[in-house]
C-alpha positions in Angstrom: -86.7 11.5 51.5 -84.1 9.1 52.7 -84.1 7.4 49.4 -83.6 10.7 47.7 -80.6 11.4 50.0 -79.1 8.0 49.2 -79.5 8.6 45.5 -77.8 12.0 45.8 -74.9 10.3 47.7 -74.6 7.6 45.1 -74.6 10.2 42.3 -71.9 12.1 44.1 -69.8 9.0 44.5 -70.4 8.2 40.8 -69.3 11.7 39.8 -66.2 11.5 42.0 -65.4 8.1 40.6 -65.8 9.4 37.1 -63.6 12.4 37.8 -60.9 10.1 39.2 -61.2 7.9 36.2 -61.0 10.9 33.9 -58.0 12.2 35.7 -56.4 8.8 35.4 -57.0 8.8 31.6 -55.6 12.3 31.3 -52.5 11.3 33.2 -52.1 8.2 31.0 -52.6 10.3 27.9 -50.1 12.9 29.2 -47.6 10.1 30.0 -48.1 8.5 26.6 -47.7 11.9 24.8 -44.6 12.7 26.8 -43.1 9.3 26.0 -43.6 9.8 22.3 -42.4 13.4 22.5 -39.3 12.2 24.2 -38.9 9.5 21.6 -39.4 12.1 18.8 -36.9 14.5 20.4 -34.3 11.7 20.3 -34.5 11.5 16.5 -31.9 13.4 14.4 -34.4 14.2 11.6 -36.8 17.1 12.0 -40.5 16.0 12.3 -43.3 18.5 12.1 -47.1 19.2 11.7 -48.1 22.4 10.0 -51.2 24.3 8.9 -52.2 24.7 5.3 -50.5 28.1 5.4 -47.3 26.6 6.6 -47.3 27.6 10.2 -45.6 25.1 12.5 -48.0 23.5 15.0 -46.1 20.6 16.4 -42.5 19.7 16.0 -39.6 17.9 17.7 -36.4 19.3 19.1 -34.5 18.4 16.0 -36.6 21.0 14.0 -35.5 23.8 16.4 -31.9 22.6 16.2 -31.9 22.3 12.4 -33.3 25.8 11.8 -31.9 27.6 14.9 -35.2 29.0 16.2 -36.7 28.4 19.6 -40.1 26.6 20.0 -41.9 30.0 20.5 -40.2 31.5 17.5 -41.1 28.6 15.2 -44.8 28.7 16.1 -45.0 32.3 14.8 -42.4 32.1 12.0 -43.3 33.0 8.5 -42.4 29.8 6.6 -41.0 31.7 3.6 -38.2 32.9 5.8 -36.7 29.3 6.1 -36.5 28.8 2.3 -33.2 30.0 0.7 -35.2 30.4 -2.5 -38.8 31.4 -2.0 -39.9 29.9 -5.3 -39.0 26.4 -3.8 -41.9 26.9 -1.4 -44.3 27.4 -4.3 -43.0 24.3 -6.2 -43.1 22.2 -3.0 -46.8 23.2 -2.2 -47.8 22.6 -5.8 -46.3 19.1 -5.7 -47.9 18.1 -2.4 -51.4 19.5 -3.4 -51.3 17.5 -6.7 -49.8 14.3 -5.5 -50.9 14.4 -1.8 -47.3 13.6 -0.8 -43.7 14.4 -1.7 -40.7 12.2 -1.0 -37.1 13.2 -0.8 -37.6 16.7 -2.2 -34.2 18.4 -2.3 -34.2 22.0 -1.1 -32.0 24.5 0.6 -33.3 26.0 3.8 -31.9 29.0 5.6 -30.7 28.8 9.3 -31.6 31.6 11.6 -28.0 32.8 11.5 -28.1 32.9 7.7 -26.1 29.9 6.6 -27.7 27.5 4.1 -28.7 23.9 4.9 -29.0 21.2 2.2 -32.1 19.2 3.1 -34.4 16.3 1.9 -38.1 16.9 2.7 -40.7 14.2 2.7 -44.3 15.3 3.4 -47.9 14.3 3.1 -51.4 15.9 3.5 -53.0 15.7 7.0 -56.8 15.0 6.9 -59.5 15.7 9.4 -63.0 14.4 9.7 -64.8 13.8 6.4 -61.6 14.2 4.5 -61.0 17.9 5.3 -57.4 19.0 4.7 -56.0 20.3 8.0 -52.4 20.8 7.0 -49.2 18.9 6.4 -47.0 16.4 8.2 -43.4 15.7 7.3 -39.8 14.9 7.9 -36.8 17.1 7.1 -33.3 15.5 6.9 -30.1 17.5 6.9 -27.9 16.2 4.1 -25.3 19.0 4.2 -22.5 16.7 5.3 -23.6 14.1 2.8 -23.5 16.7 0.0 -20.1 17.9 1.1 -18.8 14.3 1.2 -20.3 13.8 -2.3 -18.6 16.9 -3.5 -15.3 15.8 -2.0 -15.7 12.4 -3.7 -16.3 14.1 -7.0 -13.4 16.4 -6.4 -11.2 13.4 -5.5 -12.3 11.6 -8.7 -11.6 14.7 -10.8 -8.2 15.1 -9.1 -7.3 11.4 -9.6 -8.4 11.7 -13.2 -6.4 14.9 -13.6 -3.4 13.2 -12.0 -3.8 10.3 -14.4 -3.9 12.6 -17.4 -0.9 14.5 -16.0 1.1 11.3 -15.5 0.2 10.2 -19.1 1.1 13.6 -20.4 4.4 13.6 -18.6 5.1 10.1 -19.8 4.3 11.0 -23.4 6.3 14.3 -23.1 9.2 12.3 -21.8 9.0 9.9 -24.7 8.7 12.7 -27.3 11.6 14.6 -25.8 13.9 11.7 -24.9 13.7 10.1 -28.3 15.4 13.0 -30.2 17.5 13.8 -27.2 18.8 10.2 -27.3 20.0 10.9 -30.9 21.7 14.2 -29.8 23.5 12.7 -26.8 24.6 9.6 -28.8 25.9 11.7 -31.7 27.8 14.0 -29.3 29.4 10.9 -27.7 30.4 9.5 -31.1 31.6 12.9 -32.3 33.7 13.3 -29.1 35.7 10.3 -30.1 36.8 11.9 -33.4 39.6 14.3 -34.1 38.3 17.9 -33.6 39.9 21.3 -33.6 39.5 23.6 -30.6 36.6 25.5 -32.1 34.7 22.3 -32.8 35.4 21.1 -29.3 34.0 24.3 -27.9 30.8 23.8 -30.0 30.6 20.2 -28.9 30.9 21.1 -25.2 28.1 23.6 -25.6 25.8 20.9 -27.1 26.8 18.4 -24.4 26.1 21.0 -21.6 22.7 22.0 -23.1 21.5 18.4 -23.7 22.6 17.5 -20.2 20.7 20.5 -18.7 17.6 19.5 -20.7 17.8 15.9 -19.5 18.2 17.2 -15.9 15.1 19.4 -16.2 13.0 16.5 -17.6 14.2 14.2 -14.8 13.4 16.8 -12.1 9.9 17.3 -13.4 9.2 13.6 -13.6 10.7 12.8 -10.2 8.7 15.6 -8.6 5.5 14.5 -10.3 6.0 10.9 -9.1 6.6 12.0 -5.5 3.6 14.4 -5.5 1.3 11.7 -6.8 2.6 9.1 -4.3 3.9 6.9 -7.2 7.3 6.4 -5.7 7.7 3.3 -3.5 10.6 2.8 -1.2 12.6 -0.5 -1.3 14.3 -2.2 1.6 17.3 -4.2 0.5 20.8 -5.0 1.8 23.6 -2.7 0.4 26.9 -1.2 1.3 26.8 2.6 1.9 30.5 2.8 1.1 30.3 0.9 -2.2 27.1 2.7 -3.2 28.7 6.1 -2.6 31.8 5.0 -4.5 29.7 4.1 -7.5 27.9 7.4 -7.3 31.1 9.5 -7.1 32.5 7.7 -10.2 29.6 9.1 -12.2 29.9 12.7 -11.0 33.6 13.3 -10.5 34.2 14.4 -14.0 31.9 17.4 -13.4 34.1 18.6 -10.6 37.3 17.9 -12.6 36.0 20.0 -15.5 35.7 23.0 -13.1 39.0 22.3 -11.4 37.2 21.5 -8.1 38.4 19.2 -5.4 35.7 16.5 -4.8 36.5 15.0 -1.4 34.9 12.1 0.3 35.2 11.3 4.0 33.4 8.1 5.2 33.6 7.1 8.8 35.3 3.6 9.4 32.6 2.9 12.0 29.8 3.0 9.3 28.2 -0.6 9.3 29.5 -2.5 6.3 26.0 -3.5 5.3 22.6 -1.9 6.0 19.0 -2.4 4.8 17.4 0.6 3.0 16.8 2.1 -0.4 20.2 2.7 -2.1 18.5 4.2 -5.2 16.8 6.9 -3.2 19.9 7.6 -1.1 22.0 8.0 -4.2 19.3 10.2 -5.7 19.5 12.5 -2.7 23.3 12.6 -2.7 23.4 13.1 -6.5 21.1 16.1 -6.3 23.0 17.7 -3.4 26.5 17.0 -5.0 25.4 18.2 -8.4 24.0 21.4 -6.9 27.2 21.9 -4.9 29.4 21.5 -8.0 27.1 23.7 -10.1 27.2 26.6 -7.7 30.9 26.4 -6.8 33.4 28.1 -9.1 36.6 27.4 -7.1 37.6 25.4 -4.0 36.1 22.1 -3.0 33.0 20.1 -2.6 33.1 17.6 0.4 30.9 14.7 1.2 31.1 13.5 4.8 29.4 10.4 6.2 29.5 9.5 9.9 27.9 7.1 12.3 26.0 9.1 15.0 24.7 6.3 17.2 23.5 2.7 17.3 19.8 2.4 18.4 19.0 -1.3 18.8 19.3 -2.9 15.4 19.4 0.5 13.6 22.3 2.8 12.8 21.7 6.6 12.6 23.9 7.9 9.8 24.9 11.6 9.3 25.4 12.9 5.8 26.9 16.3 5.0 27.5 17.9 1.6 29.6 21.1 2.0 30.9 23.5 -0.7 32.8 26.7 -1.1 30.3 28.1 -3.6 28.1 31.2 -3.9 26.1 30.6 -0.8 22.5 31.4 0.0 21.1 34.5 1.7 19.8 34.0 5.2 16.3 35.2 4.3 16.1 32.6 1.6 17.0 29.6 3.7 13.4 29.1 5.0 12.1 28.6 1.4 14.9 26.8 -0.2 13.2 23.4 -0.1 10.0 24.7 -1.6 9.0 23.7 -5.2 10.3 25.8 -8.1 12.4 27.9 -5.7 15.9 29.2 -6.3 18.0 31.6 -4.2 17.5 34.5 -6.7 16.3 35.2 -10.2 20.0 35.7 -11.1 20.6 32.1 -9.9 18.1 30.8 -12.4 19.5 33.0 -15.2 23.1 32.1 -14.6 22.9 28.5 -13.6 19.5 27.3 -15.0 17.5 24.4 -13.5 13.9 24.0 -12.4 14.2 24.8 -8.7 12.9 21.3 -8.0 16.1 19.5 -6.9 16.0 20.5 -3.3 12.3 20.0 -3.1 12.8 16.4 -4.3 15.6 15.9 -1.8 13.4 17.1 1.1 10.5 14.9 0.1 12.7 11.8 -0.3 14.3 12.4 3.1 10.8 12.8 4.6 9.8 9.5 3.0 12.8 7.9 4.6 11.8 9.4 8.0 14.9 11.6 8.1 15.5 15.3 8.6 17.5 17.8 6.6 18.9 21.3 7.4 21.0 23.8 5.6 23.7 26.3 6.8 25.0 28.9 4.4 26.7 32.3 4.0 26.9 34.4 0.9 30.2 34.0 -0.9 31.4 31.4 1.7 29.4 28.3 0.7 26.7 26.0 1.9 26.4 22.8 3.9 23.4 20.5 3.6 23.1 18.1 6.5 20.7 15.2 6.9 20.3 12.1 9.1 18.7 8.8 8.2 18.2 5.6 10.2 19.3 2.3 8.5 18.7 -1.2 9.8 21.9 -3.1 10.3 22.1 -6.5 8.6 24.6 -9.3 7.9 27.6 -9.1 5.6 27.0 -9.1 1.8 28.9 -11.7 0.0 31.3 -10.5 -2.8 29.0 -12.0 -5.4 25.9 -10.2 -4.0 27.8 -7.0 -3.7 28.8 -7.1 -7.3 25.3 -7.9 -8.5 23.9 -5.1 -6.2 25.5 -2.4 -8.4 25.6 -4.3 -11.7 29.4 -4.0 -11.8 30.5 -5.9 -14.9 34.1 -6.0 -16.0 34.5 -4.7 -19.5 35.4 -7.6 -21.8 36.4 -7.2 -25.4 33.6 -8.8 -27.3 34.4 -10.5 -30.6 32.2 -11.6 -33.4 28.9 -11.0 -31.6 25.7 -10.4 -33.6 23.1 -8.0 -32.3 19.5 -7.4 -33.5 18.4 -3.8 -32.9 14.6 -3.2 -33.1 14.2 0.5 -33.4 12.0 2.7 -35.6 13.8 6.0 -35.3 16.5 6.3 -38.0 18.8 8.5 -35.9 18.6 6.2 -32.9 19.3 3.3 -35.2 22.5 5.0 -36.3 23.5 6.1 -32.8 23.1 2.8 -31.1 24.7 0.7 -33.9 27.7 3.1 -34.0 28.1 3.0 -30.3 28.3 -0.8 -30.3 30.5 -1.0 -33.4 32.9 1.7 -32.2 33.3 -0.1 -28.9 33.4 -3.6 -30.3 34.6 -3.3 -33.9 34.2 -7.1 -34.7 30.5 -7.2 -33.7 27.6 -6.8 -36.1 24.4 -4.9 -35.6 21.3 -5.7 -37.8 18.3 -3.4 -37.7 14.6 -4.0 -37.6 12.2 -1.0 -37.9 9.6 -2.6 -35.7 8.7 -5.6 -33.6 7.1 -7.5 -36.5 10.2 -7.2 -38.7 12.4 -8.2 -35.6 10.4 -11.5 -35.3 10.9 -12.2 -39.0 14.6 -11.6 -38.8 14.9 -13.7 -35.6 13.1 -16.5 -37.4 15.7 -16.6 -40.2 18.9 -15.7 -38.3 20.8 -16.3 -35.1 21.6 -13.5 -32.7 23.4 -13.2 -29.4 21.2 -10.4 -28.0 18.3 -8.2 -29.0 18.1 -4.5 -28.3 14.4 -3.9 -28.2 12.8 -0.4 -28.3 9.5 -0.4 -26.4 7.5 2.1 -28.6 7.4 1.1 -32.3 4.7 1.1 -35.0 2.9 -2.1 -36.1 4.2 -4.1 -33.2 5.7 -2.7 -30.0 8.6 -4.1 -28.0 6.4 -5.6 -25.3 4.3 -7.6 -27.7 7.3 -8.7 -29.8 9.1 -9.9 -26.6 6.0 -11.9 -25.4 5.8 -13.6 -28.8 9.5 -14.5 -28.7 9.2 -16.0 -25.2 6.0 -17.9 -26.0 6.2 -19.1 -29.7 9.9 -19.5 -30.5 11.9 -22.7 -29.7 15.0 -22.8 -27.6 17.6 -21.4 -27.6 15.9 -18.4 -29.4 13.1 -18.3 -26.9 15.6 -17.5 -24.2 17.7 -14.9 -26.1 18.7 -12.0 -23.9 16.5 -8.9 -24.6 17.5 -5.5 -23.4 14.7 -2.9 -23.6 15.1 0.7 -24.7 12.4 3.0 -23.3 11.9 6.8 -23.5 8.8 6.5 -21.3 9.1 7.5 -17.6 6.0 6.2 -16.0 6.5 4.5 -12.6 5.5 1.0 -13.9 7.5 1.0 -17.1 10.3 -1.1 -15.7 7.7 -3.6 -14.3 6.0 -3.7 -17.8 9.3 -4.5 -19.5 10.1 -7.3 -17.0 6.5 -8.7 -17.1 6.7 -8.9 -20.9 9.8 -11.1 -20.6 12.6 -8.5 -21.2 15.7 -9.2 -19.1 16.6 -5.6 -18.4 16.0 -2.0 -19.7 17.9 1.2 -20.5 16.3 4.6 -20.3 16.7 7.0 -23.2 18.8 9.0 -23.8 21.1 6.0 -23.6 24.4 6.5 -21.7 27.1 4.5 -23.7 28.7 3.2 -20.5 25.4 2.0 -19.1 24.5 0.3 -22.4 27.8 -1.6 -22.6 27.7 -2.7 -19.0 24.2 -4.1 -19.3 25.0 -5.8 -22.6 28.0 -7.5 -21.0 26.0 -8.5 -18.0 23.2 -10.1 -20.0 25.7 -11.9 -22.3 27.7 -13.3 -19.3 24.4 -14.5 -17.7 23.2 -16.1 -21.0 23.7 -19.9 -20.8 23.9 -20.2 -24.6 26.7 -17.6 -25.0 30.2 -18.9 -25.6 33.2 -17.6 -23.7 35.0 -17.7 -27.0 33.3 -14.4 -27.8 35.2 -12.7 -24.9 38.7 -11.5 -25.4 40.6 -12.7 -22.3 42.1 -9.2 -21.8 40.1 -7.5 -19.1 39.8 -3.8 -18.7 39.4 -2.4 -15.3 36.5 0.0 -16.0 34.5 0.8 -19.1 34.7 4.5 -18.4 38.5 4.6 -18.8 38.3 4.9 -22.5 39.0 8.5 -23.4 40.1 9.2 -26.9 43.4 11.0 -27.2 43.8 14.2 -29.2 47.2 14.5 -30.9 46.6 18.0 -32.4 49.0 19.7 -30.0 51.5 16.8 -30.4 51.4 17.2 -34.2 51.8 20.9 -34.0 54.9 20.6 -31.8 56.5 17.9 -34.0 55.6 19.9 -37.1 54.5 16.7 -38.9 58.1 15.4 -38.6 57.4 11.6 -38.7 60.9 10.7 -37.4 60.5 13.0 -34.4 57.0 11.8 -33.8 58.1 8.2 -33.8 60.9 9.0 -31.4 58.6 10.9 -29.0 55.9 8.2 -29.1 58.4 5.5 -28.2 59.7 7.5 -25.3 56.2 8.0 -23.9 55.4 4.3 -24.4 58.6 3.3 -22.6 58.5 5.8 -19.7 54.9 6.2 -18.9 54.2 2.6 -17.6 57.3 3.0 -15.4 56.1 6.3 -14.1 52.6 4.9 -13.3 54.2 2.1 -11.4 56.3 4.5 -9.4 53.4 6.8 -8.7 51.4 3.9 -7.1 54.5 2.7 -5.2 55.3 6.1 -3.8 51.6 6.5 -2.7 51.6 3.3 -0.8 54.9 4.2 0.8 53.4 7.7 1.8 56.4 9.2 -0.1 54.6 12.4 -1.0 57.7 14.1 -2.5 58.0 11.1 -4.8 54.3 11.3 -5.7 54.7 15.1 -6.4 57.8 14.6 -8.6 56.2 11.8 -10.8 53.0 13.8 -11.2 54.9 16.9 -12.2 56.8 14.9 -14.8 53.6 13.3 -16.2 51.9 16.7 -16.9 53.8 17.2 -20.2 52.8 13.7 -21.4 49.1 14.2 -20.7 49.3 17.6 -22.5 51.0 16.1 -25.5 48.5 13.3 -26.0 45.5 15.6 -25.4 43.9 14.3 -22.2 42.7 17.5 -20.4 40.8 15.7 -17.7 43.7 13.4 -16.9 46.0 16.4 -17.0 43.8 18.2 -14.4 43.9 15.1 -12.2 47.7 15.0 -12.4 47.9 18.7 -11.4 45.7 18.0 -8.4 47.8 15.1 -7.3 51.0 17.3 -7.6 49.4 20.1 -5.6 48.0 17.8 -2.9 51.3 16.0 -2.5 53.2 19.3 -2.3 50.9 20.9 0.2 50.1 17.7 2.2 46.4 18.4 1.8 43.5 16.1 0.9 45.9 13.1 0.9 42.9 10.8 1.6 41.7 11.5 -2.0 45.0 10.6 -3.7 44.3 6.9 -4.0 41.2 7.4 -6.1 42.8 10.1 -8.2 45.9 8.0 -8.9 43.8 5.0 -9.8 41.9 7.0 -12.4 45.2 8.4 -13.8 46.6 4.9 -14.1 43.4 3.6 -15.9 43.2 6.6 -18.3 46.9 6.6 -19.0 46.9 2.8 -19.8 44.1 3.3 -22.2 46.0 6.2 -23.8 49.1 4.0 -24.2 47.1 1.5 -26.2 46.0 4.2 -28.5 49.6 5.5 -28.8 50.7 2.0 -29.8 48.1 2.1 -32.7 49.3 5.5 -33.7 52.9 4.5 -33.7 52.2 1.4 -35.8 50.2 3.6 -38.3 52.9 6.2 -38.8 55.8 3.7 -38.8 54.3 1.6 -41.7 
């Protein structure tokens, strides 16, 4: 009996021990399960076990987060509800039953709130004992962000491709328009130097205005496109704001003179003599603003003011203002005036033309320069555009550097020079050769219709300079230039080459220079620009003889304005004796009057300035110089009223230059009618 009791005790102890052991195993299993569950819940991918019918059995937290359902909801959820397209469920089930597993199956699932989720599903069959299929196990990865990124990448590539096509289209459009426009502008320039009646002059002015407007539109579109595509890069170089503005004003003053407007310039003496920045973009901003001001002003003045605001360390903050007395802008339009393709009213577009891009370009360029612009305006009173830009202050520019900065080249009378013009367009051949021969009558221009012919002609002949069009059949200008530089012997290998290009892509200048060209001129070719660049290259050429330069220097290439003696001939009624007498009087008295005009100005003798200007009006009218006549009238009025005296120096200088040029033409006329 005792033994039985002991056995019972031992059995009880064994059972208790077994229970403890079992509990320990259960705890260990629970802890292990919990550890792996915590691990699975840390994963960003959804992991699940499901029945054959698709009911979720086990899943991690990411599954709930992905689909938006709670754990309790997922366990009772109809699986078809999570498929955006129910047929995807059928295809997925068919794949997994046939192949036992599916990898990276792309499908759209639907979140509880209804939004769609792009997913990749990898799944396999779950087997039980003896190979019985119990259900499926799998991983779901959310690729929505990845898909959006891919779409953005594709969109970016498409946009870049579209921008490239747009840039190429604009470049080709520019070439196709500029090539015939070059012929039109050139012919107008040549025609303007001939004797015309008033009706013909009226027609010529219309052509000149229309071609100028067309070129302005092309340039606006191209500039805006370059800025929008980020193709414009800013430079930082030393330059003089005062000299840069002076150069700019000399190119635009005639527009104000044609309308009888005062173009006034006030530059603060405290402006640093030399700054570092981008003179090209600054001039582009000012040119746009000044051109607009002149365009929209019918009477009164346009005034450019430049002042130093403050010095901040090594930087100078400069204030710029362009103010006019024009038509003004309505208050409700001021907030949109800098937007693309925007003008004040539809009437503005109809009356004045333009693209509505000028101010948008100005705004974007000023933004690129880290500046700020604002506008003040009242209808019928005028507008004022104000902007500020910081420039770094640097050392003084030497006189040589300053001259090179703006490519200022004195006009020298070239003699007996020989040019080779490589150009395929017949009209442009005529225009360019006539420009050169009319300016330098003793010079020769020989023509090659393409680069290949140009090489053959250079092989046989000696030339002082080559004018090379970029786009030509058979052999273009780039290829021809490379062959000249690489295959010809000196001195021909180093002959100056000036490129002509109608293309307007950002890198065209770089392409020309990389090919070995020395400089380039954009079409339509401005005669003054062409002559300046030709002279510059010839003076820099080591093989060019100074004997080809006439020692007589002219102050400025732009002073040559052909006289028109129609009115003079009408007054003298073709009486040669009277004409000779009057010509001699003008030739004798005008140089003296010019000298007095300058002397009185420097003495601040405004009455003397007024009297001489009044006297010169009849001379300018007789010899047919309306622009110079207008300047003389302005000088007379300013001196009489004591207004805008700070502008007289520039006006008097222009009158002197233009009158001196006219006197040389009168000498030729006197010699002709006296013989």
